[in-house]
C-alpha positions in Angstrom: 130.4 108.1 77.3 127.8 109.1 79.9 125.2 111.6 78.4 122.0 112.8 80.2 118.8 113.8 78.6 117.8 116.5 81.1 114.3 117.0 79.7 112.1 114.5 77.9 108.5 113.5 78.0 108.4 109.7 77.9 104.6 109.6 78.6 104.0 111.7 75.4 105.9 109.4 73.0 104.0 107.5 70.3 105.1 104.0 71.1 103.3 102.4 68.2 106.5 101.3 66.4 107.7 99.9 69.7 104.6 97.8 70.5 103.7 100.2 73.2 106.8 99.4 75.2 108.7 102.5 76.5 111.5 100.2 77.6 112.6 100.0 74.0 113.0 103.7 73.8 115.0 103.8 77.0 117.2 101.0 75.9 118.0 102.7 72.6 119.0 105.7 74.5 121.4 103.7 76.7 122.8 102.1 73.6 123.7 105.7 72.3 125.4 106.6 75.6 122.4 108.3 77.3 122.5 106.9 80.8 120.1 109.1 82.7 116.9 110.7 81.7 114.7 113.3 83.5 111.0 112.5 82.6 109.3 115.8 82.9 105.7 116.3 83.9 103.5 118.9 82.0 100.0 117.8 83.2 98.9 116.7 86.6 96.5 114.3 85.0 99.5 112.4 83.7 101.8 112.8 86.7 101.2 109.3 87.9 102.3 107.8 84.5 105.4 110.0 84.7 106.2 108.8 88.2 105.5 105.2 87.4 108.0 105.2 84.5 110.7 106.8 86.6 110.1 104.4 89.5 110.7 101.5 87.2 114.3 102.5 86.3 117.1 103.6 88.6 118.4 105.8 85.8 115.1 107.8 85.2 114.0 110.6 87.3 110.8 112.6 87.4 109.5 116.1 88.0 106.1 117.5 88.9 104.4 120.5 87.3 101.8 122.0 85.2 102.9 123.5 81.7 101.8 127.1 81.3 99.8 126.1 78.1 97.7 123.6 80.0 95.0 126.1 80.7 92.2 123.5 81.4 94.0 122.3 84.5 94.5 124.2 87.7 97.3 123.9 90.4 98.3 125.3 93.7 101.3 125.1 95.9 99.8 122.7 98.3 99.0 120.2 95.5 102.6 120.5 94.1 103.9 119.8 97.6 101.9 116.7 98.0 102.9 115.3 94.6 106.5 116.3 95.0 107.0 113.9 98.1 108.4 110.7 96.3 112.2 110.5 96.2 112.0 110.1 92.4 110.7 113.6 92.0 113.8 115.7 91.7 112.4 119.0 90.4 109.4 121.3 90.2 108.2 121.9 86.7 107.7 122.2 83.8 106.5 125.7 84.7 106.9 129.3 83.4 105.3 131.7 81.0 104.3 131.1 77.4 102.8 134.2 75.6 103.1 132.5 72.2 100.4 129.9 72.4 98.1 131.6 75.0 96.4 134.8 74.3 94.7 137.5 76.3 95.1 138.3 80.0 98.0 136.3 81.4 97.8 136.8 85.2 96.6 133.2 85.5 99.9 132.0 84.0 101.9 134.3 86.3 100.1 133.1 89.4 100.6 129.5 88.4 104.3 130.1 87.9 104.5 131.8 91.4 102.8 128.6 93.0 105.6 126.5 91.5 108.4 128.7 92.7 106.9 128.7 96.1 106.7 124.9 96.1 110.3 124.8 95.0 111.3 126.9 98.0 109.5 124.6 100.4 110.8 121.2 98.8 114.3 122.6 98.1 114.0 121.1 94.6 115.1 123.1 91.6 112.8 124.6 89.0 112.4 123.6 85.3 111.4 126.8 83.6 109.8 127.2 80.1 109.6 130.7 78.6 108.4 131.8 75.3 107.9 135.4 74.2 107.7 136.4 77.8 111.2 137.3 78.8 110.5 140.3 80.9 107.7 138.8 82.9 109.5 135.5 83.4 112.5 137.3 84.9 110.3 139.6 87.0 108.4 136.7 88.6 111.7 134.9 89.2 113.0 137.9 90.9 109.9 138.7 92.9 109.7 135.1 94.1 113.5 134.9 94.9 113.9 132.0 92.5 117.6 132.5 92.8 117.4 130.9 96.2 116.3 127.5 94.7 117.9 127.6 91.3 117.0 125.5 88.3 117.2 125.5 84.6 115.9 127.5 81.7 114.8 124.5 79.5 115.0 124.5 75.8 116.4 128.0 75.7 115.4 130.0 72.5 115.6 133.5 73.9 118.3 136.2 73.9 121.7 136.3 75.4 120.7 139.2 77.8 117.9 137.0 79.2 120.3 134.1 79.5 122.7 136.3 81.4 120.0 137.4 83.8 119.1 133.8 84.5 122.8 132.8 84.9 123.2 135.7 87.3 120.4 134.1 89.4 122.2 130.8 89.5 120.2 129.1 86.8 121.6 126.6 84.2 120.7 127.0 80.4 119.6 123.9 78.6 119.8 123.4 74.8 117.6 121.2 72.6 117.8 120.0 69.0 116.8 123.5 67.9 120.4 124.6 68.4 121.3 122.3 65.4 118.9 124.1 63.0 120.5 126.1 60.3 118.5 129.2 61.1 119.1 129.1 64.8 122.0 131.7 64.7 120.9 133.6 67.8 120.6 130.4 69.9 123.9 129.2 68.6 125.4 132.5 69.7 124.0 132.0 73.2 125.2 128.4 73.2 128.8 129.8 72.7 128.6 132.3 75.5 127.1 130.1 78.2 129.8 129.0 80.7 130.4 125.2 80.2 129.7 124.5 83.8 126.2 126.0 83.5 125.0 124.1 80.5 122.7 121.1 80.1 121.5 119.2 77.0 118.0 117.8 76.3 115.8 116.4 73.6 112.4 117.7 74.8 111.3 114.5 73.1 109.0 113.7 71.4 109.4 117.3 70.1 112.2 119.2 68.3 114.3 116.4 66.8 117.8 117.7 65.9 119.4 117.5 62.5 119.5 115.1 60.8 116.0 114.0 62.1 114.3 117.3 62.0 110.6 116.9 61.4 110.5 113.4 62.8 109.6 112.1 66.2 112.3 112.8 68.6 113.6 110.5 71.4 116.2 110.5 74.2 118.8 108.6 72.1 119.1 111.8 69.9 121.0 113.7 72.8 124.2 112.4 71.2 123.5 114.4 68.0 123.0 117.6 70.1 126.2 116.8 72.1 128.2 116.4 68.8 126.8 119.6 67.4 127.5 121.6 70.6 131.0 120.2 70.9 131.8 121.3 67.4 130.2 124.7 68.0 132.4 125.2 71.0 135.5 123.5 69.4 135.9 120.8 72.0 135.7 117.1 72.2 132.3 115.4 72.6 133.7 113.4 75.4 134.7 116.6 77.4 131.3 118.2 76.7 129.4 115.1 77.8 131.5 114.8 81.0 130.8 118.4 82.0 127.1 118.6 81.1 126.6 115.3 83.0 128.3 116.6 86.0 126.2 119.8 85.8 123.0 117.7 85.8 123.8 115.8 88.9 125.0 119.0 90.6 121.7 120.7 89.8 119.3 117.7 90.3 120.9 116.4 93.6 118.1 113.9 94.1 118.9 112.1 90.9 120.6 108.8 91.3 123.8 108.5 89.2 124.0 104.9 88.2 125.5 103.2 85.1 123.6 99.8 85.2 
């Protein structure tokens, strides 16, 4: 089986139990059928670490972006363009809007989001979008900046079906994390049943949001298999078929990612 973790943060993992060696985390993932990982950047200060890890493995890709909650940092389109040059960088983001953790006037978040979308246009690399309690503004920025022309993914989706439908209509994919396995995640499970199979991705968002049966513990890419198993049961299909389709979806979207099974 060939699974993909379409969104993880290898640079944020606590590697104490692995003697500081991220290679052990990656090997565990591969032992569980996870044969490609997208290492997602959330802080420009840590971008070099994200890129270095991706460069060390043919089956790890990278992104470049500044998370909406990283208020202490600044970014502009030119900076993103410069950092997005390496072949290993297959996406722009994590970007978007988060009105849950940040309070007050949010124009700075919206302008940062716009800078990422503009960089995606120029580089022709898809967007990785984070949205939390900002549905209307997220869609508005995407529409105004013509994000439909570059595409991307709504990562770790936890919003409503109407928002998912708007994003799908703009050519975006919808990605599901371990949250979908939680007993109380009924609205997310509803969305997971409605999203077309050819527009769905799987992710861990590790080290966060470990799926059942590891909820509350540190997450890691190997746990994609539990999300895949849950989603397959939810959609009444085989895990193998779901893995095959979501893997195909990943490489269709992130065209710069190298598909290898070393």
